[in-house]
C-alpha positions in Angstrom: 7.2 20.3 19.7 9.1 19.4 16.5 12.5 20.5 18.0 12.3 17.8 20.7 11.3 14.9 18.5 13.6 11.9 18.8 15.3 10.8 15.6 12.8 8.4 13.9 15.1 7.0 11.2 14.5 3.3 11.0 17.1 0.8 9.5 16.5 -2.9 9.1 19.7 -4.6 8.0 19.6 -8.1 6.6 16.7 -9.0 8.9 15.2 -12.5 8.9 12.5 -13.7 11.2 11.6 -17.4 11.7 9.0 -18.6 14.2 10.2 -22.2 13.9 13.8 -23.2 13.6 13.4 -24.9 10.2 10.2 -23.2 9.1 9.8 -20.8 6.2 10.9 -17.4 7.3 8.1 -14.8 7.9 10.6 -12.2 6.8 13.7 -13.1 4.7 16.9 -11.1 4.3 15.1 -7.8 4.4 16.9 -4.4 4.1 14.8 -1.3 4.6 15.7 2.3 5.5 13.0 4.8 6.4 14.2 8.4 6.8 13.0 10.4 9.8 9.7 12.2 9.1 8.5 9.9 6.4 5.1 8.2 6.1 5.7 4.6 5.0 3.1 2.0 4.3 3.8 -1.7 4.3 1.3 -3.2 1.9 0.5 -6.8 1.2 -1.9 -9.7 1.7 -2.3 -11.5 5.0 0.8 -13.6 5.8 3.3 -11.5 3.7 5.3 -10.4 6.8 4.3 -6.8 7.1 3.0 -7.0 10.7 6.0 -9.0 11.7 8.2 -6.2 10.5 6.1 -3.7 12.5 6.4 -5.8 15.6 10.2 -6.1 15.3 10.5 -2.4 15.0 8.2 -2.0 18.1 10.2 -4.7 20.1 7.3 -7.1 20.4 9.3 -9.6 18.3 13.0 -10.0 18.0 14.7 -10.8 14.6 16.2 -14.2 14.2 19.0 -12.6 12.2 20.0 -9.1 11.3 19.9 -5.7 13.0 17.2 -3.1 13.9 18.3 0.5 14.3 16.2 3.5 15.3 17.8 6.9 15.2 21.1 5.2 14.5 20.9 3.2 17.8 20.8 -0.6 17.8 17.6 -1.5 19.6 17.6 -5.2 19.2 16.8 -6.7 22.5 15.5 -3.5 24.0 11.9 -3.5 25.4 9.3 -1.5 23.6 9.3 1.3 26.1 13.0 2.1 25.5 12.9 2.4 21.7 11.3 5.8 21.2 8.4 4.3 19.4 4.6 4.1 20.1 2.1 1.7 18.6 -1.5 2.1 17.6 -3.3 -1.2 17.3 -6.4 -2.3 15.3 -8.3 -2.4 18.6 -8.0 1.0 20.3 -8.1 -0.7 23.8 -9.3 2.5 25.5 -10.0 2.2 29.2 -13.8 2.1 29.3 -14.0 3.5 32.9 -11.6 6.5 32.3 -12.6 9.6 30.5 -10.9 10.8 27.4 -8.4 13.1 29.2 -7.3 10.3 31.6 -7.0 7.8 28.7 -4.6 10.1 26.8 -2.7 11.0 30.0 -2.3 7.4 31.3 1.2 6.7 29.9 2.6 9.8 31.6 0.8 8.8 34.9 2.6 5.4 34.7 5.9 7.3 34.3 5.2 9.4 37.4 4.6 12.7 35.7 2.7 15.2 37.9 -1.0 15.5 37.3 -0.9 19.1 36.2 1.9 18.4 33.7 0.3 15.3 32.2 -3.1 16.9 31.9 -1.6 19.9 30.2 0.2 17.6 27.7 -3.0 15.5 27.2 -5.1 18.7 26.5 -2.5 19.9 24.0 -2.8 16.6 22.0 -6.6 16.6 22.3 -6.5 20.0 20.7 -4.3 18.6 17.8 -6.8 15.8 17.1 -9.7 18.3 17.5 -11.3 16.6 20.6 -10.6 19.1 23.3 -14.4 19.5 23.8 -14.7 15.8 24.6 -12.1 15.5 27.3 -14.6 14.5 30.0 -16.5 11.9 28.0 -16.1 8.2 28.3 -15.1 6.2 25.3 -18.6 4.7 25.0 -19.9 8.2 24.3 -17.7 8.7 21.3 -18.0 7.6 17.7 -15.6 5.1 16.1 -13.6 7.9 14.5 -13.4 9.9 17.7 -12.2 6.8 19.6 -9.5 6.4 17.0 -8.3 10.0 17.5 -8.2 9.4 21.2 -6.0 6.3 20.6 -3.8 8.4 18.3 -3.4 11.1 21.0 -2.6 8.5 23.6 0.1 7.0 21.4 1.7 10.4 20.8 1.8 11.6 24.4 5.2 10.0 25.1 6.7 12.1 22.3 7.9 9.1 20.1 10.1 9.5 17.1 8.2 6.7 15.4 4.5 5.9 15.4 3.6 2.4 14.3 0.1 1.8 13.0 -1.3 -1.8 12.7 -4.3 -1.7 10.3 -5.5 1.5 12.1 -8.6 2.0 9.8 -9.9 -1.6 9.5 -12.5 -1.2 12.2 -14.1 1.9 10.6 -16.9 2.2 8.1 -16.1 3.5 4.6 -17.0 7.1 5.4 -14.9 7.2 8.5 -12.0 5.5 6.8 -11.9 8.2 4.1 -12.1 10.9 6.8 -9.4 9.4 9.0 -7.0 8.8 6.1 -6.9 12.6 5.7 -6.5 13.0 9.5 -3.6 10.7 9.7 -1.8 12.4 6.9 -2.4 15.8 8.4 -1.2 14.7 11.8 2.0 13.2 10.4 2.8 16.3 8.4 2.1 18.5 11.4 4.0 16.4 13.9 7.0 15.7 11.6 7.6 12.2 13.1 8.0 8.9 11.2 4.8 6.9 10.6 5.0 3.2 9.7 1.5 2.0 8.7 0.5 -1.6 7.9 -2.4 -2.2 5.6 -3.7 -4.7 3.1 -5.8 -2.0 1.4 -4.2 -0.5 -1.7 -6.2 2.7 -1.8 -5.4 3.4 1.8 -1.7 3.1 1.2 -1.8 5.2 -1.9 -3.8 7.9 -0.1 -1.5 8.4 2.9 2.0 7.3 2.2 5.2 9.0 0.9 6.6 5.6 0.3 4.8 2.3 -0.3 6.5 -1.1 0.2 4.7 -3.9 -1.5 5.5 -7.3 0.1 4.9 -10.9 -0.7 6.1 -14.0 1.3 8.4 -12.1 3.6 10.2 -10.1 0.8 9.9 -6.7 -0.7 8.6 -6.9 -4.2 8.8 -3.2 -4.9 9.2 0.1 -3.0 8.7 3.6 -4.1 6.2 6.5 -4.2 2.6 5.4 -4.6 2.5 7.1 -8.0 5.6 5.3 -9.2 4.4 1.9 -8.1 1.0 2.5 -9.8 2.4 3.8 -13.0 5.4 1.5 -13.2 4.8 -1.9 -11.4 7.9 -4.0 -11.4 6.3 -7.4 -12.0 2.9 -9.1 -12.4 2.5 -9.6 -8.7 2.8 -5.9 -8.0 0.6 -4.9 -11.0 -2.2 -7.2 -9.9 -2.0 -6.4 -6.2 -1.8 -2.7 -6.5 -4.8 -2.8 -8.8 -5.8 -0.8 -11.9 -3.8 -2.9 -14.3 -4.3 -5.7 -16.8 -1.5 -8.2 -17.0 -0.8 -9.9 -20.3 1.8 -12.6 -21.0 3.0 -14.0 -24.4 5.9 -14.8 -26.7 8.1 -12.3 -28.6 7.3 -12.3 -32.3 9.6 -9.5 -33.5 11.4 -6.4 -32.3 12.3 -3.1 -34.0 12.7 0.6 -33.2 12.7 0.1 -29.4 9.5 -1.9 -29.4 8.6 -5.5 -29.5 5.4 -7.3 -30.6 4.3 -10.3 -28.6 1.6 -12.8 -29.3 -0.4 -13.1 -26.0 -2.9 -15.8 -26.9 -5.8 -16.4 -29.3 -3.8 -14.5 -31.9 -3.9 -11.3 -29.9 -0.8 -9.1 -30.6 0.6 -6.7 -28.1 3.2 -3.9 -28.9 5.5 -3.2 -25.9 8.0 -0.3 -25.5 11.3 -1.9 -24.5 13.0 1.0 -22.7 16.4 -0.2 -23.7 15.8 -3.8 -22.7 16.7 -6.5 -25.3 14.4 -9.4 -26.0 14.7 -12.2 -28.6 12.1 -13.8 -30.8 10.4 -16.7 -28.9 11.3 -15.2 -25.5 8.5 -15.1 -22.9 7.5 -11.6 -21.8 4.8 -10.0 -19.5 3.4 -6.6 -19.7 0.7 -4.4 -17.9 -1.9 -2.1 -19.4 -3.6 0.5 -17.2 -7.4 -0.1 -17.0 -8.1 3.6 -17.2 -6.2 4.0 -20.5 -8.4 1.4 -22.3 -11.2 2.4 -24.6 -14.2 0.1 -25.2 -16.6 0.0 -28.1 -19.4 -2.3 -29.2 -18.4 -4.8 -31.9 -19.9 -4.0 -35.3 -22.2 -6.6 -36.9 -20.1 -9.0 -38.9 -16.8 -7.6 -37.6 -14.1 -10.3 -37.8 -13.0 -11.8 -34.5 -9.3 -11.5 -35.3 -8.0 -8.7 -33.1 -5.7 -6.0 -34.5 -2.6 -4.8 -32.7 -3.2 -3.6 -29.1 -6.8 -4.7 -28.8 -8.8 -7.6 -27.5 -12.4 -8.6 -28.0 -14.9 -10.7 -26.2 -18.3 -10.9 -24.5 -19.0 -8.4 -21.7 -19.0 -10.4 -18.5 -19.8 -7.7 -15.9 -20.7 -4.0 -15.7 -20.0 -2.1 -12.4 -20.9 1.5 -12.0 -18.3 3.2 -9.7 -19.8 6.7 -9.9 -17.2 8.7 -11.9 -16.3 5.6 -14.0 -17.7 2.3 -15.0 -15.8 -1.0 -14.7 -16.3 -3.2 -17.8 -15.1 -6.8 -17.6 -14.6 -8.6 -20.9 -14.4 -12.4 -21.1 -11.5 -13.5 -23.4 -11.9 -17.2 -23.0 -9.9 -19.8 -21.1 -11.0 -18.0 -17.9 -9.1 -14.9 -18.9 -10.7 -11.5 -18.4 -9.7 -8.0 -19.4 -10.9 -4.9 -17.5 -11.5 -1.4 -18.6 -12.3 1.6 -16.4 -14.4 3.9 -18.6 -15.4 7.4 -17.7 -19.0 7.6 -16.7 -19.7 10.2 -19.3 -18.2 8.2 -22.1 -19.9 4.9 -21.1 -23.5 6.3 -20.8 -23.2 8.1 -24.1 -23.5 4.6 -25.7 -23.8 2.0 -22.9 -22.8 -1.6 -23.6 -24.7 -4.3 -21.7 -23.7 -7.7 -20.3 -23.7 -10.4 -22.9 -22.8 -8.0 -25.8 -19.6 -8.4 -27.7 -17.1 -5.5 -27.2 -13.6 -4.5 -28.4 -11.1 -3.0 -26.0 -8.0 -1.1 -27.3 -5.1 0.9 -26.0 -2.0 2.9 -27.0 1.4 1.4 -27.1 2.6 4.2 -24.8 0.3 2.9 -22.1 1.9 -0.6 -22.0 4.7 -1.4 -19.5 7.2 -4.3 -19.8 7.3 -6.3 -16.6 10.3 -8.2 -15.2 8.5 -11.6 -15.0 10.2 -14.2 -17.3 12.7 -11.6 -18.4 14.9 -10.8 -15.4 16.1 -13.3 -12.8 14.9 -12.1 -9.4 17.8 -11.4 -7.0 18.0 -13.5 -3.8 17.4 -10.4 -1.7 16.0 -7.0 -2.7 18.4 -4.0 -2.6 18.0 -1.6 0.3 15.0 0.7 0.1 15.3 4.2 1.3 12.3 6.4 1.8 12.6 10.2 1.7 10.9 12.6 4.0 8.0 14.5 2.6 
């Protein structure tokens, strides 16, 4: 099957999409290259432009400006059925009166493929999604996860080079979401085609994608592997949206030996590795600290409130047990909060309760300098290329 897969390389070149002539663009001056065989996730909040991008690739929307190429071919203006793509929607839209086999085979029936040939292809795909035993059932006789796998098989039967997935897991409960994340990743690897997956769920993107593109207001804020984006967020927006980070902002006090010390409020002082970047005293800087690299202890009686380098203190605002770790939220004042994800074993050895005063601290090596305030954002992000797994 892999030998006959159409080229699923996607190129968006300087693409802008406006829904009103003088309105704010839904997508602005976007360059994106997705190599054939990659699993790409477009991640961002509602209204950031990710679904618009998906629909322009599919042919359901046309760009106002720029070009869309699939497999090196300019597809702008071509209808969806001539692009070598297939789309899987949030609503699976299975025909309720047709059994599973007929649902999967339907696209080939429309194309005039003989019954024996289309059924053979449909059974092949049902075997791949592990539903061959359910071929004669109606959709109403299937679970939500089974219905999704039928929709996936139906989308794949036309042998597309690109599969487009619009929030494919949003209708499932948590258990099925976890199960289907693994199924989607397995299928993409097995089929070797390009997947473009739209989601607003950070953990979903991190779990399945080779490349994650974080979007805001029609622009790419950062693109890279899920691990790179989590470990090295480009700016405060990405750090906050991808999760697992505390964002701190302050003014440079002094710099030496490749590090700077910034005062971030209430006298708190933060040491930041500069990584070759130059900053001047009085300059505004922002930095992120991973929540899982923070240690928390109870404040000692009579301990002064002046925080030493790389630590904050305050009243515990909330405690949330997450199973293998405990989320501790510390109130810093002025509506500022700091979060630590503490291993369950460590927390319950000496649990801190809501209302108690605690000190959170971290190592300088776990601080990352962000681009906010420091680097002027370019008018349009540089092209982003994902690599096949």
